C-alpha positions as CSV (number, residue, x, y, z in Angstrom):
1,M,4.6,-34.1,-111.1
2,T,2.2,-34.5,-114.0
3,P,-0.3,-32.0,-115.3
4,L,-3.5,-33.4,-114.2
5,R,-2.2,-32.1,-110.7
6,P,-3.2,-28.7,-110.4
7,L,-7.3,-30.5,-111.7
8,L,-6.8,-33.2,-108.6
9,A,-6.1,-30.0,-106.4
10,V,-9.8,-28.6,-107.6
11,A,-11.6,-31.9,-107.2
12,V,-10.2,-32.7,-104.1
13,L,-10.8,-29.3,-102.6
14,A,-14.3,-29.7,-103.7
15,L,-15.4,-33.2,-102.6
16,A,-13.5,-32.0,-99.8
17,S,-15.5,-29.4,-98.4
18,G,-18.9,-31.4,-99.4
19,C,-17.1,-34.2,-96.5
20,A,-16.9,-31.7,-94.1
21,T,-20.7,-30.8,-93.8
22,V,-22.1,-31.7,-90.7
23,Q,-25.2,-33.1,-90.7
24,P,-28.1,-32.0,-88.6
25,G,-27.9,-33.0,-85.0
26,A,-24.4,-34.7,-85.4
27,A,-21.7,-34.4,-82.9
28,P,-19.2,-31.8,-83.6
29,V,-16.2,-32.7,-84.5
30,A,-12.7,-31.1,-83.6
31,V,-11.3,-29.7,-86.7
32,N,-7.2,-29.9,-87.1
33,P,-6.4,-25.8,-88.7
34,V,-3.8,-27.8,-90.2
35,D,-5.7,-30.2,-91.5
36,P,-9.2,-29.5,-91.9
37,W,-9.5,-32.0,-94.3
38,E,-8.6,-35.4,-92.2
39,S,-11.2,-37.9,-93.2
40,W,-10.9,-37.5,-96.8
41,N,-7.4,-37.1,-97.0
42,R,-6.9,-40.3,-95.1
43,K,-9.1,-42.1,-97.8
44,V,-6.2,-40.6,-100.5
45,F,-3.7,-41.6,-98.4
46,A,-4.9,-45.1,-98.0
47,F,-5.9,-45.1,-102.2
48,N,-2.2,-44.0,-102.9
49,E,-0.6,-46.7,-100.9
50,A,-2.9,-49.4,-102.4
51,I,-1.9,-48.2,-105.9
52,D,1.8,-48.0,-105.3
53,E,2.4,-51.1,-103.5
54,A,0.4,-52.9,-106.3
55,V,2.2,-51.1,-109.5
56,L,4.6,-48.0,-108.7
57,K,6.8,-50.0,-106.0
58,P,7.0,-53.4,-107.9
59,V,8.2,-51.5,-111.4
60,A,10.3,-49.6,-109.1
61,Q,12.0,-52.6,-107.6
62,A,12.3,-54.1,-111.1
63,Y,13.7,-50.8,-112.2
64,R,16.7,-50.6,-109.9
65,D,17.4,-54.6,-110.3
66,V,17.6,-54.5,-113.8
67,V,19.0,-51.1,-114.7
68,P,23.0,-50.2,-113.6
69,Q,23.5,-48.2,-110.8
70,M,25.6,-45.7,-113.4
71,V,22.6,-45.5,-115.5
72,R,20.3,-44.7,-112.8
73,T,22.9,-41.8,-111.4
74,G,23.2,-40.6,-115.0
75,V,19.0,-40.3,-115.1
76,S,19.2,-38.8,-111.5
77,N,21.6,-35.9,-112.9
78,F,20.0,-35.8,-116.0
79,F,16.5,-34.5,-114.6
80,G,18.3,-32.7,-112.0
81,N,20.4,-30.7,-114.0
82,I,16.6,-29.1,-115.5
83,G,15.2,-28.6,-112.0
84,D,18.4,-27.0,-111.2
85,V,17.7,-24.3,-113.8
86,W,14.0,-23.7,-112.6
87,S,15.8,-23.5,-108.7
88,T,18.3,-20.7,-110.3
89,A,15.0,-18.6,-111.5
90,N,13.8,-18.8,-107.7
91,H,16.6,-18.0,-106.1
92,F,16.4,-15.0,-108.0
93,L,12.4,-14.0,-107.5
94,Q,13.3,-14.6,-103.8
95,G,15.8,-12.4,-103.7
96,K,19.1,-14.6,-103.0
97,V,21.7,-12.8,-105.4
98,G,23.9,-15.1,-104.0
99,S,22.7,-18.5,-104.0
100,G,21.0,-17.4,-107.5
101,F,24.5,-17.0,-108.9
102,E,26.1,-20.3,-107.6
103,M,23.2,-22.0,-108.6
104,G,23.3,-21.2,-112.3
105,M,27.3,-22.0,-112.0
106,R,26.2,-25.3,-111.1
107,V,23.9,-25.3,-114.0
108,L,26.7,-24.2,-116.3
109,T,29.4,-26.7,-115.1
110,N,27.5,-29.7,-115.1
111,T,25.7,-28.9,-118.5
112,L,29.1,-28.2,-120.3
113,F,31.3,-30.3,-117.9
114,G,29.0,-33.3,-117.6
115,L,27.6,-34.5,-120.6
116,G,24.5,-31.9,-120.7
117,G,24.1,-33.0,-116.7
118,L,24.6,-36.8,-117.2
119,L,27.1,-36.1,-114.8
120,D,27.8,-33.8,-111.6
121,P,31.2,-32.3,-111.2
122,A,29.6,-29.2,-110.0
123,T,29.3,-30.9,-106.7
124,E,33.0,-31.9,-106.5
125,M,33.7,-28.2,-107.3
126,R,31.7,-26.9,-104.3
127,L,28.4,-26.2,-105.7
128,P,25.9,-28.2,-104.1
129,R,22.2,-28.4,-104.9
130,R,20.2,-25.8,-103.4
131,S,16.7,-26.9,-105.0
132,E,13.7,-24.2,-104.4
133,D,10.2,-24.1,-106.3
134,F,7.7,-21.6,-106.8
135,G,5.6,-23.3,-103.6
136,Q,8.5,-22.0,-101.6
137,T,8.8,-18.9,-103.7
138,L,5.2,-18.0,-102.8
139,G,6.0,-18.6,-99.0
140,V,8.4,-15.9,-99.4
141,W,6.5,-13.4,-101.1
142,G,4.1,-13.7,-97.7
143,L,1.5,-16.5,-99.0
144,P,0.6,-18.8,-96.0
145,A,1.1,-22.0,-96.7
146,G,-3.2,-23.0,-96.1
147,P,-4.4,-26.5,-95.4
148,Y,-2.7,-30.0,-95.7
149,I,-3.9,-32.0,-98.8
150,V,-3.4,-35.2,-100.1
151,L,-3.5,-35.2,-103.8
152,P,-5.3,-38.6,-105.4
153,L,-1.2,-40.8,-106.9
154,L,0.4,-37.4,-106.2
155,G,0.8,-37.5,-102.2
156,P,1.1,-34.5,-99.7
157,S,0.6,-31.0,-100.6
158,S,-0.5,-27.9,-99.8
159,V,-3.2,-25.3,-100.9
160,R,-0.1,-23.0,-101.6
161,D,2.0,-25.6,-102.8
162,T,-0.7,-27.2,-105.4
163,A,-0.8,-23.3,-106.8
164,G,2.7,-23.4,-107.6
165,L,2.6,-26.4,-109.5
166,P,1.8,-25.9,-112.9
167,L,4.4,-23.2,-113.4
168,D,7.1,-25.8,-111.8
169,R,5.8,-28.6,-114.3
170,Y,5.9,-26.5,-117.2
171,A,9.5,-25.1,-116.4
172,T,11.0,-28.2,-115.2
173,M,9.7,-30.2,-118.8
174,T,11.9,-32.1,-120.3
175,S,10.9,-31.0,-123.9
176,H,12.6,-27.5,-123.1
177,V,15.8,-29.8,-123.4
178,I,15.5,-32.8,-125.5
179,D,12.7,-33.9,-128.0
180,A,11.0,-36.8,-126.2
181,N,7.7,-37.7,-125.5
182,A,6.8,-35.7,-122.5
183,W,4.3,-38.8,-120.8
184,A,7.1,-41.7,-121.2
185,M,10.4,-38.7,-119.4
186,T,7.3,-37.9,-116.6
187,A,7.0,-42.0,-116.1
188,L,11.1,-42.3,-115.8
189,Q,11.9,-39.7,-113.6
190,L,8.9,-40.8,-111.5
191,V,9.8,-44.6,-111.4
192,N,13.5,-43.8,-111.2
193,V,12.6,-41.2,-107.9
194,R,10.7,-44.1,-106.7
195,S,13.8,-46.5,-107.2
196,E,15.5,-44.1,-105.0
197,L,12.9,-43.9,-102.2
198,L,12.5,-47.4,-101.5
199,A,14.8,-48.3,-98.6
200,T,13.1,-45.1,-96.8
201,T,9.6,-45.8,-97.7
202,Q,10.1,-49.2,-96.4
203,L,11.8,-48.2,-93.2
204,L,9.0,-45.4,-93.1
205,T,6.7,-48.5,-92.5
206,D,8.8,-50.1,-90.1
207,V,9.0,-47.7,-87.7
208,S,5.8,-45.2,-87.6
209,L,2.8,-46.1,-85.6
210,D,0.5,-44.0,-87.9
211,K,2.0,-43.4,-91.4
212,Y,-0.5,-40.7,-92.3
213,S,0.3,-38.5,-89.2
214,F,4.0,-39.3,-89.8
215,V,4.2,-38.4,-93.4
216,R,1.9,-35.2,-92.7
217,D,3.8,-33.6,-90.1
218,G,6.8,-34.9,-92.3
219,Y,6.1,-32.9,-95.3
220,L,4.7,-29.6,-93.1
221,S,8.0,-29.5,-91.2
222,R,10.1,-29.9,-94.2
223,R,8.1,-27.5,-96.8
224,R,8.5,-24.7,-93.1
225,D,12.3,-25.3,-93.4
226,Q,12.8,-24.9,-97.0
227,V,10.8,-21.8,-97.2
228,Y,12.3,-20.3,-94.3
229,D,16.1,-21.8,-95.2
230,G,16.7,-24.0,-92.4
231,A,16.0,-20.9,-89.9
232,P,12.3,-20.9,-89.0
233,P,10.2,-18.7,-86.2
234,L,8.5,-19.6,-83.4
235,E,5.4,-21.0,-84.4
236,K,2.0,-19.3,-83.2
237,F,-0.6,-21.9,-82.0
238,D,-3.4,-19.4,-82.5
239,D,-3.1,-20.3,-86.2
240,E,-0.5,-23.2,-87.0
241,F,-0.8,-23.1,-90.7
242,A,-0.3,-19.3,-91.6
243,D,3.0,-18.6,-91.0
244,E,4.7,-15.8,-91.6
245,P,7.0,-14.6,-94.7
246,P,10.7,-14.2,-94.4
247,K,12.3,-11.4,-95.0
248,K,13.4,-11.1,-98.4
249,G,17.0,-11.6,-99.2
250,K,18.0,-13.8,-96.4
C-alpha cells in the first residue's frame, strides 16, 4: 500500500462515474451490482498487468534469484510483525478480545525472542498470524463492501476497503519502528510480496479463461470470508454487494 492509493481511488470513482453515463439513443447495458464499473475496471486491470509484466515481475524475479531465502524470509517476518501490531488493534476494535490478546502475545514473542521480528518463534509456539485490517473492522461495524474497484498500480479493492486504507497505511509504516526512508521500505515490501506470489500468479495465468473475473470473484469472496471469520451467511441475491454485518464478539 502507498500513500497515493486513497487519491487514486477518488480518481477512479470520478472517471468511472463519467464512463457509466449512457448516451442518448444507446442500447441499455446490464450492470453487475457487484461490479458496476466493469468496463473501466477492465481497462485499469489491463494497465496493471502491463506494468507488472514490464517492471514489477522482472524485479521480483531478480530479487528472488539474487537474495538468499533466509534473508527474504527475515524481510517477510519483519514486515509481518509490524502488520501484526495493527492486526492486534483491529481484533480489539472488532470486539475479539481473546484473539486480540493472542495476537498481542505473538507480537511480544517475535519482538523479544525473534530479533525484533526477523524470526518467527511465535508460530512454533502455536500463536498463528490472524491478520485483520481496518476494512475488515468497518465490515464488522456494518459498513457494506460497496462496488468493486480496480485501482491503478494497486489492484483490486472495494469502496469500503479503500476507505480503510489511509489508516492501514499509517498504522503499518516502518518509520514507527526504524529510521528509514519510507519509499525505499515500501518498495522493498512490494518487491518481497511480489516475489512470494510469482508461482501463484503464473498458475492463475495458466488456468483462468478470464483472469479479470477470476481475480475479482476471488478477491470479493476472500474479503467476505475474512469479515465473517470464515463463516459468512448465505448471500442475498437482491443486493449482492451489501453484505450484512456479523455480530460483534464472534
